[in-house]
C-alpha positions, 0 to 999 in steps of 0.5 A: 711097810714101803715109802712110796717115792716122792713125785718129781716136782711139777713145772709147766711152761708156757711158750717154746720160743727163746726164753722157754725152751733155754728154761727146759735145756737148763733144767736137765738133770733136775728132779722136775717132770717138765710140761711144755705147751705152745701153740705152735709146733716149732721153735723160730729163730726169730731174728732171721724171720725178716729174711723169709720174708724177703725170699733169702731164706725157707722157712726150715732154715729158721725153724725146728720141730719142738718135739724134735728138739726134746726127743731125748729128754724123757721126763719133758712132755711137750703139748700142742695147745693153746692157753687161755689163762692161769688159776693161780689160786688152784694152780693150773693152767688153763686150756683152750679146749676147757682141759687145764694143767696142775703145776708146782712152778709156772714159767710164762715165756709167752712172747709178744705180738703187734701193737698198733697204738690203738688201731687194730683195724690198720692190721690187715693192712698192714700186717706185722712179722712175729712168726712164720705165717707173717713170714710167708704172708709177707713174702707173697704180698711183696712178690705178688706186688711185682706180678701185679705190676707186670700185668698192671697198664695203668702207670699210676697203679703200677706205681702204688703197686711198686710201693713198699711202705715200712713202717717203723724204723727199728732192727726189723724195719731197717732190715726190711727196708734195705733187703727188699730194696736189694730184692727189687735192685739186685734179684729181680731185674733180669726176671721181668719183660714189662716193668723195671723193677729197680724202679720201686720204692721202699718208703722207711717211715720212723715217728721218732728222730732217728732210726735204731733208736737202741744204738749210738746216735754215730750208728744210727746215722750210718745206718739212715745215710747207707739205707739212702745210698742204696734208694732207700727213702727215709721218713724221721718225725713223721708218724703215720695217721692213717693207713688202708688198703690204698696206701698211708697218710704220715707228716699230712702227706698221702702216699699210694702203696699196695704193700705196708709192712708194720714193724713200729711196735709190740704188745705183750701176751695176755699174761698180766691180765690172765693173773690180773698182775701189774703191767706196763702200757704195753701189756708187759707183766712188771715183775720182782728182780728174781723174775716171779709176778707180784705175789706168786712167788711160784709163778716166773714170767720172762722174756717179752712177757715181762719188762724189768730194770736188770740193766743197770736200772734200765729196762731189760732189752727184748731181745733173743739173748736176754730171754735165754739169760733169763731162762738160765736164771729161771732154771738156776732158781728152780734147781736152788729151791729144790735144794732148800735155797732161794735164789737170787735177783736176775742181772742182764749182760749185754752183749751188744745189739747188731742189725743188717742193713744191707749186703755188706753192710751192718752195724755193731753196737758193743757198747765201748765198741762200735763197728759198722760196714763190711767188717760188722755185716761179717760179724752179724752173720757168724753171730747168727750162724753160731746161734742157729740149731743144728750144724745142717741148719748153719750149713744151709743158711751159710750157703744160702747168703754165699749165693746171695753175695756171689750172685744176688739171687734169693732162692725162697721166691714162691709165692704160696697161700693162693693162686694168681686169681687172688687180688688185693 
């Protein structure tokens, strides 16, 4: 009598970001059958998303088709689909079309979305930056602002079109502010005839007492001084109280601005709602020490989806290296369980925080070692190029940055998603 071979352990991974993709990579060689589900068909290098929004890089330089990345992994099935829930009792992932996927182990790496702190009505006027679609939308708004200003005859309306407001003084806000100033003052002046693009106003508004709250205070102060030196107006301790088509209100002051960018906060995906699991105020799942969902040892959650105090008792930051470390931990735990073991708690190892301020300007916080200025900028660039996928992308980004460094020219200044007739 023949014995039928044991079925492979079914692992469903929701989300092909840093955490989900790392889990998939690290499960190579394990006796598992993987289904990777994402509502987009590409993996995105999110740390450089703002460079697409500011016309420094093209979309294809920071994103890769998921199927291409996993083309040699025969045990991995990639699905282009949207997850709407989880039936934990039946061990099934629910999809938007009404179908479902069975799992033995589930990994939720569903990321985060924009958070407007109870003012979701602000989103149409102040879009955030989380996806390629967000980046190309912002790129259009930024470039169109200058085009509209070139045609505008009224000085007040022209000034509003040439005023750019970034809400949020974290790394994304700081990087956007510095790059928009450089775009206006170094790249565009020779392209226009009726306006002086160098007169554009870039206003960075932060509700807290300082920029880059996750960095050492001396680096935060350096970032502020550097931004102000290149022309960014920094407003601290003044939360935005209103935001609409005409501008913003902060600290009781009204500022007319046609281009507003939200970089102030994020909210986790609805993974906690799917499972009825505990979550913090930002909707992030509160997971057990081994990254499993409380009461569901067969469900892991990682990345921006979760909150966990695994960094010397402090919450793990929502950055790419953290998500990748969590992905490695989950893959190792799954392998250990398949061999009859249990696995251990997740421990985060912080490699450092980096933020670019402008050309030749950056800050790096390694804890005991803190760098700023040009040397930090070079390390920032090398680190980001290193973590890109594939030699072609590394060379392409390096050449694009070299061209910007040498000639102040940004090659991706394309207005898409509409024509000149689109009004805003």
